[in-house]
C-alpha positions as CSV (number, residue, x, y, z in Angstrom):
1,M,-70.9,-45.2,-42.5
2,C,-74.3,-46.7,-41.9
3,E,-75.3,-45.8,-45.5
4,A,-72.6,-48.1,-46.7
5,Q,-74.6,-51.1,-45.8
6,K,-77.9,-49.8,-47.0
7,K,-77.1,-48.3,-50.4
8,D,-74.4,-48.4,-52.9
9,L,-72.9,-44.9,-52.5
10,Y,-71.5,-45.0,-56.1
11,A,-75.0,-45.7,-57.4
12,V,-76.3,-42.7,-55.3
13,L,-73.9,-40.5,-57.2
14,G,-74.5,-42.3,-60.5
15,A,-70.8,-43.2,-60.6
16,S,-68.5,-46.2,-60.8
17,P,-66.0,-47.4,-58.2
18,S,-63.3,-46.8,-60.8
19,D,-64.1,-43.1,-61.2
20,S,-61.6,-40.6,-60.0
21,V,-62.3,-38.1,-57.2
22,Q,-62.7,-35.4,-59.9
23,Q,-65.3,-37.5,-61.7
24,L,-67.1,-38.1,-58.4
25,R,-67.0,-34.4,-57.5
26,H,-68.5,-33.6,-60.9
27,R,-71.4,-36.0,-60.4
28,Y,-71.9,-34.7,-56.8
29,Q,-72.0,-31.1,-58.0
30,Q,-74.6,-31.9,-60.7
31,L,-76.8,-33.8,-58.3
32,A,-76.4,-31.3,-55.5
33,L,-77.6,-28.5,-57.8
34,Q,-80.4,-30.6,-59.1
35,Y,-81.8,-31.6,-55.7
36,H,-80.7,-28.6,-53.6
37,P,-83.5,-27.5,-51.3
38,D,-83.3,-23.9,-52.4
39,R,-84.1,-25.0,-56.0
40,L,-87.1,-27.0,-54.9
41,R,-89.0,-24.2,-53.1
42,G,-91.7,-23.9,-55.7
43,E,-92.4,-27.7,-55.8
44,C,-95.2,-29.3,-53.9
45,S,-94.3,-30.6,-50.5
46,S,-94.0,-34.3,-51.4
47,E,-91.7,-33.5,-54.3
48,A,-89.7,-31.1,-52.2
49,D,-89.4,-33.7,-49.4
50,A,-88.3,-36.3,-51.9
51,G,-85.7,-33.9,-53.3
52,V,-84.4,-33.0,-49.9
53,K,-84.1,-36.7,-49.0
54,K,-82.2,-37.3,-52.3
55,F,-80.0,-34.3,-51.6
56,L,-79.1,-35.6,-48.2
57,E,-78.3,-39.1,-49.7
58,V,-76.0,-37.5,-52.3
59,D,-74.3,-35.3,-49.7
60,A,-73.7,-38.3,-47.4
61,A,-72.3,-40.4,-50.3
62,W,-70.0,-37.5,-51.2
63,R,-68.8,-37.1,-47.6
64,I,-67.6,-40.7,-47.6
65,L,-66.3,-41.0,-51.2
66,S,-64.5,-37.6,-51.3
67,D,-62.1,-38.6,-48.5
68,E,-59.4,-41.1,-49.5
69,D,-59.4,-42.9,-46.2
70,T,-63.1,-43.2,-45.8
71,R,-63.5,-44.2,-49.4
72,R,-60.9,-47.0,-49.0
73,Q,-62.7,-48.2,-45.9
74,Y,-66.1,-48.1,-47.7
75,D,-64.6,-50.0,-50.7
76,L,-63.3,-52.7,-48.4
77,Q,-66.7,-53.0,-46.6
78,R,-68.4,-53.1,-50.0
79,R,-66.1,-55.8,-51.3
80,A,-66.5,-57.9,-48.2
81,Q,-70.3,-57.6,-48.5
82,E,-70.2,-58.6,-52.2
83,L,-68.1,-61.7,-51.3
84,K,-70.4,-62.6,-48.5
85,Q,-73.5,-62.3,-50.8
86,D,-72.0,-64.1,-53.8
87,W,-71.1,-67.3,-51.8
88,P,-73.2,-70.2,-53.1
89,V,-75.4,-71.6,-50.3
90,D,-76.4,-75.2,-50.3
91,S,-79.1,-75.1,-47.6
92,T,-80.3,-73.2,-44.6
93,V,-79.6,-74.6,-41.1
94,H,-81.2,-73.3,-37.9
95,L,-78.8,-72.7,-35.1
96,E,-81.1,-74.7,-32.8
97,D,-80.6,-77.7,-35.0
98,M,-76.8,-77.6,-34.6
99,T,-75.0,-79.4,-31.8
100,W,-73.3,-77.3,-29.1
101,D,-69.8,-78.5,-28.4
102,Q,-69.1,-77.5,-24.8
103,D,-65.3,-78.2,-25.0
104,E,-64.7,-76.2,-28.2
105,C,-67.4,-73.6,-27.6
106,V,-68.8,-73.9,-31.1
107,Y,-72.0,-75.0,-32.8
108,T,-71.4,-77.9,-35.2
109,Y,-73.4,-79.6,-38.0
110,C,-72.5,-82.6,-40.1
111,C,-72.0,-82.1,-43.8
112,R,-73.1,-84.8,-46.3
113,C,-69.4,-85.3,-47.3
114,G,-68.6,-86.4,-43.7
115,G,-67.0,-83.1,-42.8
116,G,-68.6,-80.4,-40.7
117,F,-69.8,-76.9,-40.4
118,S,-69.0,-75.0,-37.3
119,V,-69.7,-71.5,-36.0
120,S,-68.4,-70.2,-32.8
121,E,-70.4,-68.3,-30.2
122,E,-68.2,-65.3,-30.8
123,E,-69.1,-65.3,-34.5
124,V,-72.8,-65.4,-33.6
125,E,-72.4,-62.7,-31.1
126,E,-70.4,-60.5,-33.5
127,E,-73.1,-60.9,-36.2
128,E,-75.8,-60.1,-33.5
129,T,-73.9,-56.9,-32.6
130,Q,-73.5,-55.8,-36.2
131,K,-77.2,-56.4,-37.0
132,R,-78.3,-54.7,-33.7
133,Q,-76.2,-51.6,-34.7
134,Q,-77.7,-51.6,-38.2
135,D,-81.2,-51.9,-36.7
136,E,-80.6,-49.0,-34.3
137,E,-79.2,-46.8,-37.1
138,A,-82.1,-47.7,-39.4
139,E,-84.6,-47.4,-36.4
140,E,-86.5,-50.4,-37.7
141,T,-86.3,-53.6,-35.6
142,V,-88.7,-56.3,-36.7
143,E,-90.0,-58.5,-33.9
144,G,-89.0,-62.1,-34.2
145,Q,-86.5,-61.2,-37.0
146,H,-84.0,-63.9,-37.9
147,R,-80.2,-63.4,-38.1
148,G,-77.7,-65.5,-40.0
149,V,-74.2,-66.1,-41.3
150,V,-72.8,-68.2,-44.2
151,V,-70.6,-71.1,-42.9
152,C,-68.3,-73.3,-45.1
153,C,-67.7,-77.0,-44.7
154,D,-64.3,-77.8,-43.3
155,T,-63.8,-80.6,-45.9
156,C,-65.7,-79.8,-49.1
157,S,-66.8,-76.7,-50.9
158,L,-70.4,-76.7,-49.6
159,S,-71.7,-73.9,-47.5
160,V,-74.9,-73.4,-45.4
161,Y,-76.7,-70.4,-44.2
162,V,-76.9,-70.7,-40.4
163,T,-79.9,-68.7,-39.1
164,W,-81.3,-68.0,-35.7
165,S,-83.9,-65.9,-34.0
166,S,-82.9,-62.5,-32.8
167,H,-84.2,-63.4,-29.3
168,R,-82.3,-66.6,-28.8
169,M,-80.7,-67.9,-25.6
170,T,-77.0,-68.4,-25.8
171,P,-75.3,-71.5,-24.3
172,T,-73.5,-69.3,-21.8
173,S,-76.7,-67.5,-20.7
174,K,-78.4,-70.8,-20.3
175,R,-75.6,-72.0,-17.9
176,H,-76.0,-68.9,-15.7
177,K,-79.7,-69.3,-15.1
């Protein structure tokens, strides 16, 4: 399901999330015929390569959206990503600027309302693991790339984007050195 995070599979098929399986099948069949490698034999190599790539995208989208269980899972991931992206962010805070609370095992940062933002080491590690998997699947890791997560204030409606370098030292790894 790595495609789920990269491209909207419904857009690949030129369809809508509300379309039925029959409508998705119809779109898939149209696009599969249009971009099938056998139909592109006479094209120049760059057009044929682009057509094969599009055919593989269409086929991957259909494999996920044609099955009820994988479609439901994809829709849930898609909705979670939409909610994550649509959250209004007040500012960006670097993890290094946050205070490490040894007792609670969380990073904290004071909000202007008097409340606080907190992110646990587990949340940071989970985000790291997800991003690392995405990078491996995409085979494109950028050196010095920053990671991040949106964190809400525990008192008001403000939120911040907490970011960190992909090559950071964790508090637990610092203790073991």
